C-alpha positions in Angstrom: -0.2 -0.1 0.1 2.7 2.4 1.3 4.6 1.5 -2.2 1.7 2.0 -4.3 1.1 5.1 -2.7 5.0 6.6 -3.2 5.1 5.6 -6.8 1.7 7.8 -7.2 3.7 10.7 -5.8 6.3 10.0 -7.9 4.7 9.9 -11.1 2.9 13.0 -10.3 6.2 14.3 -9.6 7.5 13.4 -13.1 4.5 14.6 -14.5 4.9 18.5 -13.4 8.6 18.5 -14.1 7.5 17.1 -17.7 4.8 20.0 -17.8 7.7 22.8 -16.9 9.9 21.3 -19.2 7.5 21.7 -22.2 6.5 25.0 -21.3 8.1 27.4 -24.2 8.1 31.2 -24.3 8.7 33.6 -27.0 11.7 35.9 -27.0 10.7 39.5 -26.8 9.9 41.7 -24.1 7.6 44.8 -24.6 6.1 47.3 -22.8 2.2 48.8 -22.4 1.6 52.2 -22.7 -0.6 52.9 -19.8 -2.1 51.3 -16.1 -4.6 48.6 -18.3 -4.3 47.0 -21.5 -5.9 48.8 -24.7 -7.3 46.5 -26.9 -4.3 46.3 -29.6 -1.8 45.3 -26.6 -4.0 42.3 -26.0 -3.8 41.3 -29.4 0.3 42.0 -29.2 0.6 39.0 -26.0 -1.5 36.8 -28.0 1.5 36.6 -30.4 3.7 33.5 -29.9 6.7 35.3 -30.3 5.8 37.6 -26.8 7.2 36.2 -23.9 7.7 38.8 -21.5 6.2 42.6 -20.5 7.8 45.2 -18.5 6.2 47.8 -16.5 7.2 51.7 -16.0 6.4 53.9 -13.7 3.5 55.4 -16.3 2.1 51.8 -15.4 1.9 52.3 -11.9 -0.3 54.3 -9.6 -0.8 51.3 -6.6 -0.7 48.1 -5.3 -4.5 46.6 -6.4 -4.0 48.6 -9.9 -0.5 46.8 -10.1 -2.5 43.4 -9.0 -5.1 44.4 -11.6 -2.9 44.6 -14.4 -0.9 41.7 -13.7 -4.2 40.0 -13.8 -5.3 40.8 -17.1 -2.0 40.3 -18.4 -2.2 36.5 -16.8 -5.8 36.2 -18.6 -4.2 36.5 -21.9 -1.2 34.1 -21.1 -0.7 33.1 -17.3 3.4 32.2 -18.3 4.2 35.6 -20.3 7.3 36.6 -17.4 6.2 40.3 -16.3 9.5 42.2 -15.2 10.2 45.8 -13.2 13.0 47.4 -13.2 12.8 48.0 -9.0 16.8 48.4 -8.0 16.4 50.8 -5.2 17.4 54.4 -4.9 16.9 56.5 -7.4 15.8 53.4 -9.9 12.2 52.2 -7.7 9.5 52.2 -9.9 6.9 50.8 -7.4 6.6 53.4 -4.9 3.4 54.1 -3.5 2.6 51.6 -0.6 6.2 50.2 -1.2 9.3 50.3 0.9 11.7 52.7 -0.2 15.0 51.3 -0.8 18.3 53.0 -0.6 20.8 53.2 -3.5 22.9 50.1 -3.5 26.1 52.5 -2.9 24.7 53.7 0.4 23.9 50.1 1.4 27.7 49.7 0.6 28.6 52.2 2.8 26.7 50.9 5.9 28.7 47.4 5.0 31.8 49.3 5.2 31.2 50.6 8.8 29.5 47.5 9.8 30.3 44.3 7.7 28.4 41.8 9.7 25.2 43.5 10.0 25.7 45.5 6.6 25.4 42.1 4.8 22.6 41.0 6.8 20.5 43.9 5.9 21.7 43.5 2.0 20.0 39.9 2.3 17.1 41.4 4.1 16.6 44.4 1.3 17.0 41.6 -1.2 13.7 39.6 0.1 11.8 42.9 1.0 12.3 44.1 -2.7 11.8 40.8 -4.1 8.8 40.1 -2.0 7.2 43.0 -2.2 7.4 42.6 -6.4 6.0 38.9 -6.3 3.1 40.3 -3.9 2.1 42.8 -6.5 1.7 39.8 -9.3 5.2 40.1 -10.8 8.1 37.3 -11.3 11.2 39.7 -11.9 13.2 43.1 -11.4 16.3 43.9 -13.1 18.4 43.8 -10.6 20.9 43.8 -8.7 23.8 45.8 -10.7 27.1 44.7 -11.1 28.7 47.4 -12.9 31.6 48.7 -10.8 31.5 52.5 -10.5 32.1 55.3 -8.0 32.1 58.6 -10.1 32.6 57.8 -13.4 29.7 56.7 -15.3 26.8 59.5 -15.8 23.6 56.2 -16.0 25.4 54.1 -12.9 26.5 56.2 -10.2 25.1 55.2 -6.9 22.7 52.5 -8.7 26.1 50.1 -8.0 27.7 48.7 -5.2 31.4 50.0 -5.3 34.2 50.4 -7.9 35.8 47.1 -5.6 35.2 43.9 -7.1 35.3 41.9 -3.9 33.1 45.0 -2.4 30.5 44.6 -5.1 30.4 40.4 -5.1 29.8 39.9 -1.3 26.8 42.4 -1.3 25.3 41.4 -4.1 25.8 37.3 -3.0 23.7 38.3 0.0 21.2 40.8 -1.7 20.6 37.8 -4.4 20.5 35.4 -1.7 17.5 37.4 -0.3 16.0 37.5 -4.0 16.1 34.1 -3.9 14.7 33.1 -0.5 11.2 35.4 -1.5 11.1 32.9 -4.8 12.6 35.8 -7.1 15.7 34.8 -9.6 18.1 37.5 -9.9 19.2 39.5 -13.1 22.4 40.9 -12.8 23.1 43.9 -15.0 24.9 45.2 -17.7 27.5 42.3 -18.9 30.3 42.5 -19.5 30.3 46.0 -17.4 28.9 49.4 -17.9 30.6 51.4 -15.3 34.0 52.6 -17.4 32.1 55.0 -19.6 30.9 58.2 -18.8 28.3 58.6 -21.4 24.4 57.6 -21.2 24.4 54.2 -23.7 20.6 55.4 -24.0 21.4 58.8 -25.8 24.6 58.0 -27.6 26.6 55.0 -28.9 29.5 54.5 -26.5 33.1 52.6 -26.7 35.2 51.8 -23.7 39.1 51.7 -24.9 40.0 49.4 -21.9 41.8 45.8 -22.7 40.3 42.4 -22.2 43.1 41.6 -20.0 42.2 44.7 -17.3 38.4 44.0 -17.7 39.1 40.3 -16.8 40.9 41.9 -13.1 37.9 44.2 -12.6 34.8 44.5 -14.5 34.2 41.1 -14.9 34.7 39.8 -11.5 31.6 39.8 -9.9 30.1 38.3 -13.6 32.3 35.7 -13.1 31.8 35.1 -9.3 28.3 35.0 -9.4 27.1 33.7 -12.5 25.8 30.4 -10.5 23.9 32.0 -8.6 22.0 34.3 -11.4 18.8 33.0 -13.6 19.4 36.1 -16.0 22.5 38.4 -17.1 21.4 41.7 -18.9 23.6 42.7 -21.7 25.6 46.4 -22.1 25.3 48.5 -25.4 29.1 49.7 -25.0 31.7 48.9 -27.8 34.7 47.6 -26.8 37.0 48.2 -29.6 40.1 46.7 -28.7 38.7 43.6 -28.2 35.1 43.3 -30.1 34.2 45.8 -32.7 30.1 44.8 -31.8 28.7 46.7 -28.5 28.6 43.5 -26.2 25.0 43.6 -26.8 25.6 42.1 -30.4 28.6 40.4 -29.7 29.3 36.4 -30.5 32.6 37.0 -28.7 31.3 39.0 -26.0 28.0 36.5 -24.8 29.2 32.9 -26.3 33.1 33.2 -25.8 33.2 34.7 -23.0 29.9 34.8 -21.1 29.0 31.2 -22.2 32.5 29.5 -22.7 35.2 30.9 -20.4 32.4 32.1 -17.8 30.3 29.0 -18.2 27.3 31.0 -17.5 24.3 28.5 -18.2 21.0 31.1 -17.7 18.9 33.5 -19.5 20.7 36.3 -21.7 18.2 39.5 -22.0 19.6 42.1 -24.7 19.1 45.5 -23.1 16.7 47.5 -24.7 17.0 48.0 -28.5 15.4 50.9 -28.5 18.1 52.6 -27.3 20.9 55.5 -28.5 23.6 52.9 -28.0 22.4 50.4 -30.1 21.8 51.8 -33.1 24.5 52.3 -34.8 23.9 48.7 -37.2 20.4 49.6 -38.5 16.5 48.8 -37.9 15.3 47.5 -35.4 15.0 43.8 -37.6 18.7 44.2 -37.9 19.1 45.0 -34.5 16.6 42.1 -33.5 18.8 39.8 -36.3 22.1 40.4 -34.6 20.7 40.5 -30.5 19.8 36.7 -31.4 22.8 35.5 -33.4 24.8 36.9 -30.4 23.8 34.5 -28.1 20.6 36.8 -26.7 18.1 34.5 -25.2 15.6 37.3 -24.9 15.4 41.1 -26.3 13.8 43.9 -25.2 11.9 46.3 -27.2 10.5 49.3 -25.4 8.7 52.9 -25.9 8.9 51.9 -29.6 5.5 50.3 -30.3 6.0 50.6 -34.1 9.2 48.9 -33.5 8.1 46.1 -31.5 5.1 45.3 -33.8 8.2 45.3 -36.4 10.6 42.8 -34.7 7.5 40.4 -34.0 7.3 40.2 -37.7 10.4 39.5 -38.5 10.5 36.7 -35.7 7.7 35.2 -37.0 9.3 35.3 -41.1 12.7 34.4 -39.5 10.8 31.2 -37.7 12.5 32.3 -34.2 12.2 29.8 -31.7 10.8 30.1 -28.7 12.9 29.9 -25.3 12.5 26.7 -22.2 14.9 28.8 -20.2 12.7 32.1 -19.7 10.1 30.2 -17.9 12.3 29.1 -15.1 12.4 33.0 -14.0 8.8 32.6 -13.1 8.7 34.0 -9.5 8.7 30.4 -7.5 6.0 31.1 -4.8 3.0 32.7 -4.4 2.9 35.8 -1.7 -0.1 37.7 -0.8 0.0 41.3 0.5 -2.2 40.9 3.1 0.2 38.1 4.7 3.2 40.2 3.8 1.9 43.0 5.4 2.2 41.7 8.8 4.8 39.7 8.3 7.1 40.0 11.2 10.6 39.7 9.0 8.9 42.8 6.6 8.1 44.8 9.8 11.8 44.3 11.1 13.4 45.3 8.3 10.8 48.4 7.5 11.7 49.7 10.8 15.3 49.2 10.8 14.9 51.3 7.5 13.5 53.8 9.5 16.4 54.0 11.6 19.4 54.3 8.9 17.3 56.7 7.3 19.2 59.6 7.6 22.7 58.0 7.5 21.1 56.0 4.2 18.7 57.5 2.1 
């Protein structure tokens, strides 16, 4: 009798595992215009090449509204990845009713003063951020930033844990541990490192003239050391002329030779937004999409350019771009309700801790 019950349980588990393995997702992540889905957007999300949605500040009013919006998305396709940039500091899309997180550089300053308590706080903040994002109906936050920077970059700056590789690795590791405890995979960005240039790749094409050996001793270390802790990695729209003629997003050398073969990373590779000016040098959106897939990107992002996203979908249909089995692994692994989270002792303790540190950290 016991043997029969055990066999039945094993069969159920095997069936679930096989079902999970069969789930594939389209390889385009796009954005939406407002706080609810338009009829056009409902139709677009049914395209089999769409695999995810990213929410921006314009899509967010309150916790209940975000939950409602995510419910609308899930009604169309419950397998779609729903993402947001919820790093902390100046990059925080979810604000009203959410914990206000310090910048990662402020967190690093606290760790420098009190290593043990600082790393514990990093883990707790990772858990808190991920818990609130999941409770709102989303799957992933594009975090943490693994770029090494203190004062060089105009776009990274205090989004980074700092310029010391060991410091960044230690704090990011704790932050990721907290994210994982909440049920969220971490997405490290921006490979192979955005902190060596001043320019903002949202606005211009940028070059970093350092040699590979220097990057391997510095910027690449967090990605190398944490590669098996990351469910996803996002590329940088930066070219390194002494290493590869293409920006990292379009470079087989960076994504296949270095990231896949040398670092031995096996997770999802996201392109940064292909509508950014830093990706414009090679041509139109179809060319950019093709180049990103050829270089090794698992999923491409096209945001704030509906016409471009539709052109990319047409291109993907004509070229028969395959879906990905890896993407579904980034779905939140736990279900969290706001009702339970709001009275969760761990969350309340972290919020109280943040209040005490507010004047020093934020």
